[in-house]
N, C-alpha and C positions, 0 to 999 in steps of 0.2 A: 640850816642846821644849828642847834643850840650848843652852848659851851658851859663848862663848870669851872669856876675859879679854884686855883690851888690854895688850900687853907694852911697846910703844913707839910714840910718836907724834912726828913731827918737825914743828915749827912754824917757818916761816921768816918773820921780821918784818923788812922793809926799814927803812932809816933813815927814810925818809919813807913811812910805810905807806899806800899807796893801796889795797892789798888784802893779805891774808894768805894764804900758801900752806900748806896742811896736807897732809902726806903720811903715810898710814898704811901699815903693813906689808902685804905680799901675803897673809899668812895671815889678817890681819884682814879684808882685802877678800874673801878666799874665804869666810871664815866669814860675813861679812855677806851675801855673795851667796847662800849656802845659806839663810840666814835670810830673805833677801828673796824667794827662790824660794818658800819655804813661805808667806810672807806673800802673795806674788803669787797663789798657788793659792787661798788663802782669799779674797783680794780678788777673784779672777776669779769664784769662786762667788758672792761677794756682788754682783759686777757683773752676773752673769747674772740674779740675782734682781731687781736694780733698777739701771738705768743712772743714775738720779738720785743714789743713794748713792755711786757711783763718782765722779761729778762733785764731790760734796761732799768726798770723800777727797782728790781732786786739789787742790782749793782749800785744804784744811787743810795738805797737804804743802807747797804753795807758801808758805803763811804761816809754816810751820816753818822753811823754808829761809831766808826773810828774817830770822826771829828768830835763826837760827844764825849768819848773817853778822854781824848786829849783836853777838851774843855773842862771836864770834871777834874782832871789832875791839876790843871791850872787853877781851877776854882778852889780846890782843897789847899793848894799852896798859899792862896791869897785869902782863905776863909778867916784866918785869924785877924787879918787887918781890916777886913771889910765884910760885915754881916750882909750888907746889901749886895755886895758882889757875890757872897755865898748863896744868898737867896736867889739872885739872878742866875748864878751858876746852877743852883738846884733846879730852878725852873727850866733852865736850858737842858739840864740833864734829864729832868722829867719829860720834857718835850722830846728830847732825843730818844729816851727810852720808849716813849709812846710811839714815836716815829719808827723806831727799830721794830717794836712789836707789830705796828701796822705793816711795816715793810715785810716782816717775816710772814704775817698772815696773808699779806698780798702775794708774797712769793709762793706760799703754799697753795693759795687759791688759784694763782696763775698757773702753778704746776698742775693742779687738778684740771683747770680749764684747758691747759695745753694737752694734758692726757686725754681729756674728753674730746678736744678738737682733733687730736691725732687719731682717737678711736673712730670719731665720725668721718675723718678724712679717709681712714682705712676702709670703713664701711662704704663710704661713697666710692672709693676706688674699686672695692669688690663689686659694688652695684654697677659701676661703670663697666668693669670687666665683664660682669654677667650680661649687661645690656649689649656690650660689643659682641659677646659670644652669641647672644640671642639674635642680634642684627645679622651676624655672619651666618647663623643657622637659617634665619629668614631669607637671607640673600641666596644661600644654597638651595633652600626649598623653592624659592621663586625661580631660580635657574632650572631646577628639576622640573617644576611645573611648566616652564616655558618649553623645555625639551620635550616633555610629555605632550604638550599641546601641539608642538611641531610634528612629533611622531604621529599623533592622532590625525592631524591635518593631512600628512603624507599618506597615511593609511586610507583616509576618506577619499583622497584624490586617486589613489591606486584602485580603490573599490569602484569609484565612478568610471575610471578608465577600463577596468575589467568588465564592468557591466556594459559599457559602450562597445567594447570589443566583442563581448558575447552577443550583444544585439546585432552588431554588424556582421558577425560570423553567421548568426542564424539567418539574417537576411540574405547573405551571399550564398547560403546553402539551401535555399528554398526558392521555388519559382512556380509558375502556372503556365498553362497553354490551352488554346482553343483549337488546336489542330485535330481534326477528326482522325481517330485511330481505331482500328479493329483489334479487340483483345486477342492477341496471339503471340507466340514466342517468335524470336528472330529479330532482325534489325528494324528499329522503329525510329523515325525522324520527326521531331516536333519543332515548331517555331515558338520560342520563349523569349524571356527578357535577356538583354545583354548584361555584361559586367558581373556575372555570377562566378563562383569559385569551383565550378565543375571541371574536373580533370579526368583524362582517360584512366580507366580502371576503377574509378569511384563507383560504389554501389548506390543505386537510386531506386526509390519506390514511387511509381507514378499511379495515382489512384483517382478515380472519378469523384468529383466533389459531391455529386448527387447520390452516388452509391459506391462507397469505398470497396465493396465486394468486387467491383470491376477494377482490376489493377494489372500493372505490368511491373516486373521486378528484374533488374539486370544491371549490367555494367556500362559506364559511359565509354562509348567508342570514340566520339569526337565532340567538341564544343567550340564553335567559332561564331562570333557576332551574336545572332539570335537563333542560330541553328544548333540543335542538340540531337545527337544520334545515340541511342541506347540499344545494346544487344540484350534483349529480354530472354532470359532462360526459364522464367516462371511467370505464370499469369493466372488470373482468377476471373470468374464471371464470363460474360459473352457480350457480343454486339459491338457497335461502333459508337464512340463517345467523343465529345469535344470539350469537356470541362475538367481538365486534368490539374491536380495539385502534385507538385514535384518536390521531393525531399530526400535527404540522405538516408541510407539504410545500412543495416549490418550485412555481412557476407552471408551467403547461403550456408545453412547448417549442414553437418555431416548427414549422410543418408541413414535413415533409421533401419531397424532390423527388418529383414524380409518377412512379409506376412505369410500366412498359411496358404498353401497351394490350393487354388480354386478347382472347380470340377473339370474345366478345360474340355477338350474333345475326347470322346470315347475312343478307346483303343481299337485297333483292328481296321476293318475296311479293306476293300479291294479296288483295283483300277476300274473307273467308270461308275462307282457308287457315289451317292450324294448323301449329305447329312440332313436328316429330316427330324422334325419334332415328333415326340411320341405322345405328349400330353401338354397341358397348359402350365406345368411347373417349370421353374427356372432351370436351364441347363439340361433338361430331359431331352436327349436326342439319341439317334441311332444311325448307323450306316444302312442305306437302302439302295437296292438295285432298281433303277428306274425302268418302268414299263409304260406303254401308252396310257394304261389306266391310272398309274400313279402320278402322271403329270397332267391329268385331265383330258386325255385324248382317248377315252374309253371306246369311242365309236370308230377308231381307226382300225380297219381290218388287218392291214399289213403295212409294211414299210414302202410298198410300191404304189398304192392307189388310194385316193379319197373318193368315195362314192356319193351318190345323191343323198342316201339316207344318212350317211355320216356327216355331211356338211349342212344338211337341212336346207338345201337350195335346189335350183333347177338341175336336172340330170347333167352330170359331167361338167359342172361349173369349173372345177379344177381337177386335174388328173396328172399323176406322175407316171411316165412310161419309161421305156428303156433309154430314150434319148432326148425327149422334149418335155418341157413344162408348159402345158396348155393352160393359160390363165383364164380364158373364157371359151366356152363352147359355142361354135357358130349357131347351133340350133337354139341356144338360149339367149345369146347376146348379139347375134348377127355379125360377129367379128371373126376374122380368120384364125385358124389354129396355128400353133407353133410359133407364136410371137417371140417366146423366149426359149432358149435351148441350153441344155447342160453340155458343156464341152468336155473334152477328155480329162481336163483337170478338175472336173466337178463344179466349175463356175457357171453361173447363169449369165448367158449372153443373149443379145438380140439375134433373131433369125433373119439374116439378110434376104431370104427369099420372100419375106412378107413386108419389106420396106420399099418405099417409093424410090426408084432409081432412074426415073425418066428424065431427071434434070430440069424439069419445068415446074412452074407454079400453077399449072392447070388445076381446075377444080376437081377433076377426077383423081388426082394424086392426093387429095386431102381426105380421102375416105378410109385410109388405112389406120395406122397406129394413132390413138387419140393424142398423145403428146406430140407426135410429129404433125398431126393435123392442126393443133393449136399453134405450133411454131410457124407453120406455113401461113396460116390465116393472119398472124401478126405481121409477118414479113410482107404479105400481099398488101395489107393496109398501108404499110409504110412506103412501099415502092409505088403504090398507085399514084401518089402525088408527084412523082418524078416527071410524068408525062406532061404535067401542067403545073410548073413551079409558081408559088406565090410567097410573099413576105409579109409578116405582120407589121402594121403601122402603129407606132407609139405616138399618139397625138397629145402634146403637152399643153396646147392652148396658149393663152396669154402668159408670158414669162417676164419676171423682173427679179432682181436679187440673184439667188442661187437657183440654177436650173439643173436638175439631176437627170441624167440619161441612164436608164437601167436597160442593159442590152438583153436581159431575159424577157423584156416586154415587147421586143421587136427591133429589127435592124434598120427601119426607116422612121425617122423622128421628125415631126413637124411642130413649129412653134411660131407665135407672133410676139415680137418684142414690144413691151410697153414701158420699159425702163432699162437702166443699166443692168447687164446680166453677166453672171459668172457661171461658166459651164463646167460640170463634173460628169465623169463616166464611171459607172459601176458594173461589175461582173463581166469584164472582158475574159477571153480565153487565156489559159495559163501560158507562160512564156514558152516559145517553141511552136505555138499554134497561132493562126491568124484570126483576128477579129476585125470586122469592118462595119460601118454604119453610114447611112446617108442622112445629113441634116438639112432640112428645108426651113429657112427662116424668112419670115415676112417683116419688113420695116427694120431690119437689123442695123442699117446704117444710121438710124435716127438716135441711137443710144450707144454708149460704150459697151463693147463686148470683150470679155476676158475668157480666153479659150482654155481648155483643159491643160493641166500641168504636163509639160513635155511635148506640147504641140509644135510641129515643125512645118512651116509653110515654104513653098518654093522661093528661093532667094532670101529666105530668112525674114520676110516681111508679110504680116497678115494682110489680106485683101481689104479694100474699102467696100463695105456692103451698101446696098441700095436703101436710101432713107424711106422711100415709098415704093415698095415692090418686093419681089421674092428672089432670094438667092439660094442656090443648091450647092452644098459642099459634101465631100466624101472624106472619111477618116479611116485610117488603117493602122493596126499595131501588130507586131510580131513578138513583143516582149512583155506581154501581160499589162499593157497600158502605161509602161514607163515612158514610151514615146508614141505620139500619134502623128502619122504622116498625112497632112491635110492638103486638099486641093479644092479650089473654087471651080466647080464644074460649069455652072451657069450663073450669070449675074443679070439682075433686072428683068426677070421673067414677068410677063404681064399677068 
């Protein structure tokens, strides 16, 4: 920074000095102004940094001004004695004045800076307040967003749960069955899946998968495990099906209005008349008194007799008389008359006069009633074998492993053991009746023998069979094969 020397200072000292007037040249003032401006800039910068420092500078300047006034007064008092002192005092006064001006300018600048700083501080405070309010608003909005996200997540979870519950409900209320059922109303029982939500009273529709026109509609009577019973009160289609889809249904609607009355039966008619068609049209019918001609018996002459011409067969093939029904005429069929007779009650009964009553199975007695002849011939054939009884032999041949005895193939069984054998018996008589068979085994002792379940031997011990030879045993049951009472009849037959 440059400086300008003071060239002249005018100091006016009154006779009675109340104050001293010091006048500096204009150039000095200008120089001082420039200097003060520079100082003011520095002071302004300092004031912007700290308002407190500016206040301190102002106080210091005021103190300097007071000291300058005091120095000026002392300088004026001593001016007369020493020009040099006056000059020094004037210089001091000028410097003091400049310092005072600088201080005043600095104070003003500091005040402006302080005001600006206060304004900026207020603005910063406002902005901070606004920022805090914005932050609070943002925090509130963030909380609202979090709450909304939580609500949305809860709604999504609820929707998923609802969808899952709906799917589970749909699954629990539908089923299928392969039980063959005939389309008809009434109780129907099906085998279906377990774990369904079917309860008594629930309405179900059971329809064929191949053709839903075949269906049953009714209420659940019972459901337990895999068994479902439905009381069907409505059905459609026909036939028997085994491809059923089962689902819930609404209740049966109210009955509709009664339709128009159909043609129905014609009015009138008397006892003994029949309803006959009059033409090919629907419902065209009339009451008719029946006659032989109206029922296709136009050749019947009267109610008492059927003649040769009427029957189109040999003379007298069938005749109605007062007491007998002759089914065949001896002249045409070689059979006796009067086989059947009308009794007093109008019933057709056999005529005992023409039945075999000799009590024998002689051939002569087989020439009467054909049905009786056939029955006697059958009985004769069965009884003929009694005079010379024989039994069927069931030859099993070589046996090893399981040997099955079927009693319908014969009551005498033969076998040759070629290995360990386990015996079984099929088709014994039912419990309460006796079944017996004879078992002839060759070389049975050479291999292990396991007898039919329930076999009981004398003393509780099975016999030892011949290793090289034939043994004969008998078996008897009276309880359907639950127990077989066995006996070794012969051992070691050659």
